[in-house]
C-alpha positions in Angstrom: 0.0 0.0 0.0 1.3 3.5 -0.9 0.4 5.8 2.0 0.8 9.6 1.7 0.9 11.1 5.2 0.2 14.8 5.9 1.0 16.2 9.3 1.1 20.0 9.6 3.7 19.6 12.5 6.3 16.9 12.7 9.8 16.1 14.1 11.9 17.8 15.4 8.9 19.6 17.0 7.8 18.1 20.3 4.1 17.4 20.9 1.3 14.8 20.8 0.5 15.0 17.1 4.2 14.9 16.2 4.8 11.8 18.3 1.7 10.0 17.0 2.6 10.6 13.3 6.2 9.7 13.8 5.4 6.4 15.5 2.8 5.5 12.9 5.0 6.4 9.9 7.8 4.1 11.2 5.3 1.3 11.9 3.7 1.5 8.5 7.1 1.1 6.9 8.0 -1.8 9.2 4.8 -3.5 8.1 6.0 -3.3 4.4 4.1 -0.3 3.2 5.6 2.6 1.2 5.3 5.9 2.9 5.9 9.5 2.0 5.2 12.3 4.5 4.6 16.0 4.0 4.8 18.6 6.8 5.0 22.4 7.3 7.7 21.9 10.0 11.1 23.1 8.8 14.5 21.9 10.2 18.2 22.4 9.7 18.8 18.8 10.5 19.3 16.1 7.8 16.3 13.8 7.7 17.3 10.2 8.4 14.1 8.3 8.3 13.0 5.1 6.4 10.5 7.2 4.5 10.7 10.4 2.4 9.8 13.7 4.0 8.7 16.7 2.0 8.9 19.8 4.2 6.8 22.9 3.3 5.3 21.3 0.2 4.2 23.4 -2.7 0.7 23.1 -4.2 2.1 20.9 -7.0 3.9 18.6 -4.6 0.7 18.1 -2.6 -1.2 17.3 -5.7 1.5 14.9 -7.0 1.8 13.1 -3.6 -1.9 12.6 -3.5 -1.9 11.3 -7.1 0.9 8.9 -6.2 -0.8 7.3 -3.2 -3.4 4.6 -2.7 -4.6 6.3 0.4 -4.1 9.7 2.0 -3.6 9.7 5.8 -3.9 13.1 7.6 -3.0 14.0 11.1 -6.0 16.3 11.8 -7.8 18.1 9.0 -5.8 20.9 7.4 -7.9 23.0 4.9 -4.6 23.9 3.2 -3.8 20.3 2.4 -7.0 18.3 2.1 -8.3 19.8 -1.2 -6.2 17.5 -3.5 -7.7 14.4 -1.7 -11.2 15.7 -2.3 -10.5 16.8 -5.9 -8.9 13.4 -6.8 -11.4 11.4 -4.8 -8.7 9.5 -3.0 -9.6 7.5 0.1 -9.0 9.8 3.1 -8.2 8.6 6.6 -7.9 11.2 9.3 -6.7 10.8 12.8 -8.3 13.6 14.8 -5.8 14.3 17.6 -7.4 17.5 19.0 -10.6 19.5 19.1 -11.8 21.4 16.0 -14.4 23.1 18.2 -13.5 23.1 21.9 -16.5 21.9 24.0 -18.8 24.8 24.9 -17.5 27.2 22.2 -19.3 28.5 19.2 -18.4 27.1 15.7 -16.5 29.1 13.1 -16.7 28.6 9.4 -13.4 26.7 9.5 -14.6 24.3 12.2 -17.9 23.9 10.5 -16.1 23.0 7.2 -13.8 20.6 9.0 -16.7 18.8 10.7 -18.4 18.6 7.2 -15.3 16.9 5.8 -15.4 14.2 8.4 -18.6 12.9 6.7 -16.5 12.1 3.6 -13.5 10.7 5.5 -12.7 7.5 7.5 -12.3 9.0 10.9 -10.1 7.8 13.8 -9.9 9.4 17.3 -7.6 8.6 20.2 -10.4 9.0 22.8 -14.1 8.7 23.1 -14.2 12.4 24.1 -12.9 13.5 20.7 -15.0 10.9 18.8 -18.2 12.2 20.5 -17.5 15.7 19.1 -17.3 14.6 15.4 -20.4 14.3 13.2 -18.8 11.6 11.0 -18.7 8.0 12.2 -15.4 7.6 14.1 -13.4 4.6 15.3 -11.6 5.0 18.6 -7.9 3.8 18.5 -5.8 4.9 21.4 -2.5 6.5 20.9 0.8 4.8 21.3 4.0 5.7 23.2 7.7 4.9 22.6 8.0 1.7 24.6 11.7 1.4 23.5 12.4 4.7 25.3 10.0 4.8 28.2 10.2 1.8 30.6 11.2 1.1 34.2 14.9 1.2 34.9 15.4 -0.8 38.1 18.8 0.6 39.1 17.4 4.2 39.4 16.3 5.0 42.9 12.7 6.3 42.9 13.4 8.9 45.6 11.7 11.9 44.2 8.1 12.8 44.8 6.2 14.8 42.1 7.0 15.5 38.5 5.3 17.7 35.9 6.0 17.3 32.2 4.7 19.7 29.6 4.9 23.1 28.0 4.8 25.9 30.5 1.6 27.5 29.2 -1.6 28.3 31.1 -3.7 25.4 29.7 -1.3 22.8 31.2 -1.9 23.9 34.7 1.6 24.1 36.3 0.4 27.1 38.3 -2.4 25.0 39.7 0.1 22.4 40.8 2.2 25.1 42.6 -0.9 26.4 44.4 -1.6 22.8 45.5 2.0 22.4 46.7 1.4 25.5 48.9 -1.8 24.0 50.4 0.0 20.7 51.0 2.6 22.6 53.0 -0.1 24.0 55.2 -1.1 20.4 55.9 2.5 19.6 56.9 3.3 17.8 53.7 6.3 19.2 51.7 6.9 17.0 48.6 9.5 18.0 46.1 8.4 18.9 42.6 10.4 18.6 39.4 9.1 20.7 36.4 10.2 19.4 33.0 9.5 21.7 30.1 9.8 25.2 28.8 7.4 27.9 27.7 6.4 31.5 28.0 5.2 31.2 31.6 8.4 29.9 33.0 9.5 33.1 34.7 6.0 33.7 36.0 5.9 30.2 37.5 9.3 30.7 39.2 8.0 34.0 40.7 4.8 32.2 41.9 6.9 29.6 43.7 8.9 32.3 45.4 5.7 34.2 46.4 4.1 31.0 47.8 7.2 30.2 49.8 7.8 26.8 48.1 10.7 27.7 45.9 13.0 25.4 47.8 10.7 22.5 46.9 10.6 23.1 43.2 13.2 22.4 40.5 12.9 23.6 36.9 15.0 21.4 34.6 14.0 22.6 31.2 13.2 20.5 28.2 14.3 16.8 28.3 14.1 14.2 25.7 14.7 10.5 25.1 16.7 8.5 27.6 17.4 11.6 29.8 13.6 12.1 30.1 12.9 8.5 30.8 15.6 8.4 33.6 14.1 11.5 35.2 10.6 10.0 35.2 12.0 6.8 36.7 13.3 8.8 39.7 9.8 10.0 40.6 6.8 8.5 42.3 3.9 10.6 41.0 3.5 12.3 37.6 0.9 15.1 37.8 -0.9 16.2 34.6 -3.0 19.1 35.9 -4.4 20.4 32.6 -7.0 23.0 32.9 -8.4 22.4 29.5 -9.8 19.1 28.3 -6.9 17.1 26.9 -7.8 15.2 23.7 -5.7 12.3 25.0 -2.4 12.5 26.9 0.7 10.6 25.7 2.6 12.0 28.6 0.5 9.9 31.0 1.5 6.7 29.1 5.2 7.7 29.3 4.9 8.3 33.1 3.0 5.0 33.6 5.6 3.1 31.6 8.4 4.6 33.7 6.7 3.4 36.9 4.9 6.6 38.0 1.4 6.7 39.4 -0.4 9.4 37.4 -2.7 12.1 38.7 -4.5 14.0 36.0 -7.6 16.1 35.3 -10.7 14.1 34.5 -12.4 15.9 31.6 -11.6 15.1 27.9 -9.5 12.1 26.9 -6.8 12.2 29.6 -8.7 9.7 31.7 -8.5 7.2 28.8 -4.7 7.5 28.8 -4.5 7.1 32.6 -6.9 4.2 32.8 -6.7 2.4 36.1 -3.1 3.4 36.6 -3.8 6.6 38.5 -6.3 9.0 39.9 -8.2 11.9 38.2 -9.4 15.2 39.7 -11.8 18.0 38.7 -10.3 20.2 36.0 -9.1 23.5 37.5 -9.8 22.5 41.2 -6.8 23.1 43.3 -8.7 21.8 46.4 -9.5 18.5 44.6 -6.0 18.1 43.3 -4.6 18.8 46.8 -6.9 16.2 48.3 -5.8 13.5 45.8 -2.1 14.3 46.2 -2.4 14.3 50.0 -4.1 10.9 50.0 -1.3 9.4 47.8 1.5 11.0 49.7 0.2 9.7 53.1 -0.8 6.3 51.8 2.2 5.1 49.7 0.9 1.5 49.8 -1.6 2.6 47.2 1.2 3.0 44.6 1.5 -0.7 44.1 -2.2 -1.2 43.7 -2.3 1.2 40.7 0.9 -0.3 39.3 -0.6 -3.8 39.1 -2.8 -2.5 36.2 0.3 -1.2 34.3 1.2 -4.1 32.0 -2.3 -4.7 30.7 -3.0 -1.0 30.2 0.2 -0.3 28.3 -0.2 -3.4 26.1 -3.1 -1.5 24.3 -0.8 1.4 23.6 2.3 -0.4 22.1 3.3 1.0 18.7 2.9 -2.2 16.8 -0.6 -2.9 18.2 -1.8 0.6 17.5 -0.4 0.6 14.0 -2.0 -2.8 13.2 -5.4 -1.3 14.2 -4.8 1.7 11.9 -3.8 -0.6 9.0 -6.8 -2.8 9.5 -9.0 0.3 9.0 -7.0 1.4 5.9 -7.0 -2.1 4.3 -10.7 -2.5 4.8 -11.6 0.7 2.8 -9.3 -0.4 -0.1 -10.9 -3.8 -0.4 
């Protein structure tokens, strides 16, 4: 099968869509399919992948790639890139990795058009929350994680308490976690927190930690990748994903679970699907609820092992090979 993949963002960018499309492209090739990928992400690095990458494609290139393929596979609907598929009437499979219209907001002409296109596509979503927002019939296939990178490393001592991993932007809720840390201190609990990531709110968060009197409990370590990130996660007991917005899924939760962390995350959206029975959820935006959950775990460490007993079965559903096979099954069925 000749598969043309379009992903507006891609490696070396870091993010959920980038990870999903990178994993799937590799797996499609490993299963014997021919893959070409187009993206708007530029890089000064030399691409060294088992598939061709066309960066910042022209209109002619998009048209030619669509003509070449048996099937066009898009990471979310891009109005700039979907028109050749519709014009040439090629089979279109779309993995919808985020909201087109965030729950509770009014539609725009762009979101209305994207929702209309789902009626002409074969749709896949990583969580039921995303699937429920799409008018076209949608198959739920959970996202994968890099199990060759994220796994338990027995020789690393798990002697750190809390870890946050994500971009330092308001939606991700790092400020909420700092406020919770201050409330825990009032209760006589002083866990240490490692914040992994960078973003426009970094200086503001550092100032917040100073103002709350918890700066000595918080360490900012910047962006981490690959083995270095996995080793950091292995040193921590609890990964906190305090997103204020409704996450479409949450690969970071899978990475934490794979590295042996219990995950605490906000309950709305698709994040709860990623956490499964390997952690605890709390009400989005509620510092009081988050504090209660963290206090319970910190004072009852025996619960860690209970959550970790579900780890192997939960992660098996998210292995790259398993997820790719589910995607390929959908693709092969529409080409029959």
